[in-house]
C-alpha positions as CSV (number, residue, x, y, z in Angstrom):
1,M,12.4,18.2,4.4
2,R,8.8,18.9,3.7
3,F,6.8,16.5,1.5
4,I,3.2,15.4,0.8
5,V,1.9,11.9,0.9
6,V,-1.0,10.9,-1.4
7,D,-2.8,7.6,-0.8
8,T,-5.7,6.7,-3.1
9,A,-5.2,2.9,-3.1
10,D,-8.8,2.3,-1.8
11,E,-11.6,4.1,-0.1
12,R,-9.5,4.4,3.1
13,G,-7.0,6.9,1.5
14,S,-5.7,10.2,2.7
15,V,-3.4,13.1,1.9
16,A,-0.9,14.3,4.5
17,L,1.9,16.8,4.9
18,F,5.2,16.0,6.7
19,E,8.2,17.9,7.9
20,N,10.8,15.1,8.2
21,L,9.1,12.6,10.5
22,E,6.6,15.0,11.9
23,L,3.0,14.8,10.6
24,L,1.9,18.4,10.1
25,S,-1.6,17.7,8.9
26,V,-3.8,15.0,7.3
27,E,-7.1,14.8,5.6
28,A,-8.7,11.4,5.3
29,H,-11.0,10.3,2.5
30,S,-14.1,9.7,4.6
31,T,-16.8,10.1,2.0
32,D,-18.1,8.2,-1.0
33,E,-16.8,10.9,-3.3
34,D,-14.6,9.7,-6.2
35,Y,-10.9,10.4,-5.9
36,S,-11.0,12.2,-9.3
37,S,-13.1,14.9,-7.7
38,W,-11.9,14.7,-4.0
39,L,-8.1,14.6,-4.3
40,L,-7.1,18.1,-5.7
41,P,-9.5,20.0,-3.4
42,A,-8.3,18.0,-0.4
43,V,-4.7,18.8,-1.3
44,N,-5.5,22.5,-1.8
45,R,-7.2,22.6,1.6
46,L,-4.2,20.9,3.3
47,L,-1.7,23.2,1.7
48,A,-3.7,26.3,2.5
49,N,-4.1,25.4,6.1
50,S,-0.4,25.0,6.5
51,S,0.5,28.1,4.4
52,L,2.5,25.8,2.0
53,S,2.5,25.2,-1.8
54,L,3.4,22.3,-4.0
55,A,6.3,24.3,-5.4
56,G,7.6,24.9,-1.8
57,L,7.7,21.2,-1.0
58,D,10.9,19.1,-1.4
59,G,9.3,16.1,-2.8
60,Y,6.1,14.1,-3.3
61,A,5.2,10.6,-2.0
62,V,2.5,8.4,-3.4
63,C,1.1,5.0,-2.6
64,A,1.8,2.9,-5.7
65,G,-0.1,-0.1,-4.5
66,P,-1.4,-2.6,-4.1
67,G,-4.9,-1.4,-4.4
68,S,-7.8,-0.5,-6.8
69,F,-7.0,0.3,-10.4
70,T,-9.1,3.4,-10.5
71,G,-7.9,4.8,-7.2
72,L,-4.2,4.2,-7.9
73,R,-4.4,5.7,-11.4
74,V,-5.8,9.0,-10.0
75,G,-3.1,9.3,-7.3
76,L,-0.2,8.4,-9.6
77,T,-1.3,10.5,-12.5
78,T,-1.7,13.5,-10.2
79,V,1.8,13.1,-8.6
80,K,3.4,12.5,-12.0
81,A,2.0,15.8,-13.2
82,W,3.3,17.7,-10.2
83,A,6.8,16.1,-10.4
84,E,7.1,16.7,-14.1
85,I,6.0,20.4,-13.9
86,L,7.9,21.3,-10.7
87,C,10.9,18.9,-11.1
88,K,10.6,17.2,-7.7
89,P,11.6,13.7,-6.7
90,I,8.9,11.0,-6.1
91,A,8.9,8.4,-3.4
92,A,6.7,5.5,-4.6
93,L,5.3,3.6,-1.5
94,S,3.9,0.2,-0.8
95,R,1.0,0.1,1.6
96,L,2.0,-3.3,2.7
97,A,5.6,-2.3,3.4
98,A,4.4,0.8,5.3
99,L,2.3,-1.4,7.6
100,T,5.4,-3.0,9.0
101,G,5.8,0.1,11.1
102,N,8.7,1.7,12.9
103,D,12.0,-0.1,12.5
104,S,12.9,0.7,16.0
105,Q,10.2,-1.5,17.4
106,A,11.7,-4.5,19.1
107,G,10.1,-7.8,18.7
108,E,9.2,-10.5,16.2
109,P,11.7,-11.4,13.4
110,L,8.9,-11.7,10.8
111,V,6.0,-9.3,9.9
112,A,3.1,-10.4,7.8
113,S,1.0,-7.5,6.5
114,Y,-2.3,-7.8,4.6
115,I,-5.2,-5.7,3.4
116,D,-8.7,-6.8,2.3
117,A,-8.7,-7.0,-1.5
118,R,-12.3,-8.1,-1.8
119,R,-13.5,-11.2,-3.6
120,E,-12.4,-13.2,-0.5
121,Q,-8.8,-12.3,-1.2
122,V,-6.1,-10.2,0.4
123,F,-3.1,-8.2,-0.7
124,A,-0.3,-9.6,1.4
125,A,3.4,-9.8,1.9
126,L,5.8,-11.3,4.4
127,Y,8.8,-9.4,5.7
128,A,11.9,-10.4,7.7
129,R,13.8,-8.1,10.0
130,L,17.2,-7.2,8.6
131,G,19.3,-4.9,10.8
132,S,17.1,-1.9,11.6
133,G,14.7,-2.5,8.8
134,F,12.6,-5.1,7.0
135,E,13.1,-7.0,3.8
136,P,10.4,-8.7,1.8
137,L,10.4,-12.5,1.6
138,G,9.1,-12.8,-2.0
139,E,6.8,-10.5,-3.9
140,E,3.6,-8.8,-2.8
141,S,0.7,-11.1,-3.8
142,V,-3.1,-11.4,-3.9
143,A,-4.5,-14.6,-2.5
144,S,-7.0,-16.0,-0.1
145,L,-6.0,-15.3,3.5
146,A,-5.9,-19.0,4.2
147,D,-3.4,-19.6,1.5
148,F,-1.3,-16.7,2.7
149,A,-1.5,-18.0,6.3
150,A,-0.2,-21.4,5.1
151,K,2.7,-19.7,3.3
152,V,3.5,-17.7,6.5
153,K,3.4,-20.9,8.6
154,E,5.9,-22.6,6.2
155,E,8.3,-19.6,6.1
156,A,8.1,-18.9,9.9
157,E,9.3,-22.4,10.8
158,G,8.0,-22.0,14.4
159,K,9.2,-18.4,14.8
160,P,6.7,-15.8,16.1
161,V,5.1,-13.5,13.5
162,R,3.6,-10.0,14.0
163,W,0.6,-9.7,11.8
164,V,-0.3,-6.1,10.9
165,T,-3.6,-5.2,9.1
166,P,-6.5,-2.8,9.1
167,D,-8.8,-5.8,8.7
168,P,-8.1,-8.0,11.8
169,K,-11.5,-9.9,11.8
170,M,-10.5,-11.7,8.6
171,L,-7.6,-13.3,10.4
172,E,-9.4,-13.9,13.6
173,S,-12.1,-15.9,11.8
174,L,-9.5,-18.3,10.3
175,P,-9.3,-21.7,12.0
176,D,-5.5,-21.3,11.9
177,W,-5.5,-18.2,14.1
178,P,-6.0,-19.8,17.6
179,P,-3.0,-22.1,17.2
180,F,-1.0,-19.2,15.7
181,A,-1.8,-17.0,18.7
182,A,-0.9,-19.9,21.1
183,S,2.5,-20.2,19.4
184,G,3.4,-16.5,19.9
185,H,1.9,-14.8,16.9
186,I,0.7,-11.3,17.5
187,L,-2.1,-9.4,15.7
188,E,-1.7,-5.7,15.4
189,L,-4.4,-3.3,14.2
190,A,-3.3,-0.7,11.8
191,P,-6.2,1.7,11.6
192,A,-6.9,4.0,8.6
193,P,-5.8,6.5,7.5
194,F,-2.3,5.1,7.0
195,A,-0.6,8.5,6.6
196,Q,1.8,8.2,9.6
197,R,3.1,4.8,8.4
198,L,3.4,5.9,4.8
199,G,5.1,9.1,5.8
200,L,7.7,7.2,7.8
201,L,8.5,5.0,4.8
202,A,8.5,8.0,2.5
203,Y,11.0,9.9,4.7
204,R,13.4,6.9,4.6
205,K,13.2,6.7,0.8
206,F,13.9,10.4,0.5
207,Q,16.9,10.1,2.9
208,D,18.3,7.0,1.2
209,G,17.8,8.3,-2.4
210,G,15.2,5.6,-3.1
211,T,13.1,8.0,-5.3
212,T,12.0,8.0,-8.9
213,D,10.9,10.5,-11.5
214,A,7.6,11.1,-13.3
215,L,8.6,9.0,-16.3
216,S,9.5,5.9,-14.3
217,L,6.7,6.0,-11.7
218,D,4.4,3.1,-12.1
219,A,1.6,1.3,-10.2
220,N,1.9,-2.1,-8.5
221,Y,-1.6,-3.4,-9.1
222,V,-0.7,-7.0,-8.1
223,R,-4.1,-8.2,-9.5
224,R,-5.2,-7.9,-13.1
225,S,-8.0,-5.5,-13.8
226,D,-11.6,-6.8,-14.4
227,A,-11.3,-5.5,-18.0
228,E,-8.1,-7.6,-18.6
229,V,-9.6,-10.7,-17.0
230,F,-12.8,-10.3,-19.1
231,W,-10.7,-9.8,-22.3
232,K,-8.6,-12.9,-21.6
233,R,-11.7,-15.0,-20.7
234,N,-13.5,-13.9,-23.9
235,N,-10.4,-14.6,-26.0
236,S,-10.1,-18.1,-24.5
237,R,-13.8,-18.8,-25.4
238,L,-13.2,-17.5,-29.0
239,A,-10.2,-19.7,-29.3
240,T,-12.2,-22.7,-28.2
241,I,-15.0,-21.9,-30.7
242,D,-12.5,-21.5,-33.5
243,E,-10.9,-24.9,-32.6
244,R,-14.3,-26.6,-32.7
245,S,-15.3,-25.0,-36.0
246,S,-12.0,-25.9,-37.7
């Protein structure tokens, strides 16, 4: 099957075309241009270079998070429109799940993936090998890397962990990393763009029927937006003022 992958979760996004597991072409978002103006021209270039069209594809895959609010909204809104107009299935993808990599890789029973979320936090998740795949141990979260590392240490119970990230320096700077490495933990760099990893995950979803439609597609922001945080903070202050004046 032929499908497109759209990743606008942060500035390290991309669009890519696949035929089954083969990456046909990819265009990385390597500029400061907003996704609202970059995405559709990039998709058109990609399709034209491969003599393909959106209508001729079998499905659309999109990174649903975690990531930035603005970036995710652009990607999901675009794919929703395609799917609704052309009646194609959508594979909603997690970047963190995609980072776990190829299921055929032999090795560690646990995989910890994380991405820099700014504000001294990371988007992170821990996965356990189950048969030929990985299953999440808990939900994706946003936290300090130190807190996530403590959670991984508790869950691992001495078992080796493969850490996968595009931001390895964050982990290497933690005081916990040298003892982790000495106990068999491995740090794997997952460089951007993440098209190949996302495409592998998308293909599995298309094959397994793990798709959704335009109406059900939603983002997994993990972290509340700045507007929501500001609104809640202001409401709390107003409530305090009301209590004092009553």
